[in-house]
N, C-alpha and C positions, 0 to 999 in steps of 0.2 A: 456691289462692283464699284470702284470707280472709275471715273472719266478725269485726265487731267490734260491740263494745257501743258505739252511739250515744249520746254525751255522755262516755263513759269509753274512749277508744281504745286504751287499755292493757290491756283484755283481748281476746284474742284467740286465736279458734281457727283452725287451717289443715286447710282440704279439700282432698282431693286427686281427680283424676276423668283416668280412663283408658280409651281407646278407640283401635278397628283404622278405619281409613279405606279405603276402594276407589280406584281408579284418578283417581275425579271429586271426591274429598275429600268424600265422604258419608260418614257413621258407617255402620259396617256393626256388627251386633247392637247389643247392649246395653253401657252407660259403666260401669266397675265404679268406683263412687265409695267413700270413704271419709275418716275424720278422722284427724288427729296428735294424739297424746296431748300436753298442754301441757306435761309434764316432760322426759319421755322421746323425743317424737317417734316413737314406735312406731306400727303402725297400729291405728284403732281404727272397730269396727263401726257404733257409737252414740255420736253426739254425746256423750252423758253417762257413756261409759268414758273420756273424754279427762280426766273428773278423780277418776279410780280412782288410789286413791294418796293422794291429796293432800289435805292439810287445812291450814286456815290459822286461829288464832283468831282471826281479826277479823271479828267476825260480817258488817262491811260489806262488806268481800271477798268472802267465802263468797256472800253472798246476789247480788252484780255475776255471778260466775261461772255461779252457778244461772238467774237471768236470762237469760244469752248463749246457754245452753242451751235452754234454753224455747223464747226465740225462735229459734234455728236448725229445733228441731224442729217448731215451728209454721207455718216459712217452707214459702210453696207453691214447688212447681215447685225441689224443692232438688237432682235431679240436673241438670237442665238448667242450675241457676245455676253451680252446682260445674264444668261445663263448661266453661262461658261467660263467667264474670266474674272478673277478678282479685280485689278486693276488695268488699264490702257491708256497710255498716253497719244492724243489729238493732236 
């Protein structure tokens, strides 16, 4: 799924949720959720780690990425959203 910054859809962070289901299609156990690094695509346990190793001299760009991370971090029902939505603006 994709989180994007409302008003600036070019700022996007991917999140992944995987889980096991029983024969009735019900989730068994807890979901494994994580984010993808914005440059490398590597697994990140925290949304802030998605920016690790990345820098931009443009202050506005940096502010937009930080705003997106902050809004994702504050978003309610994050695990459920990652497992059920395709994209969401924050």
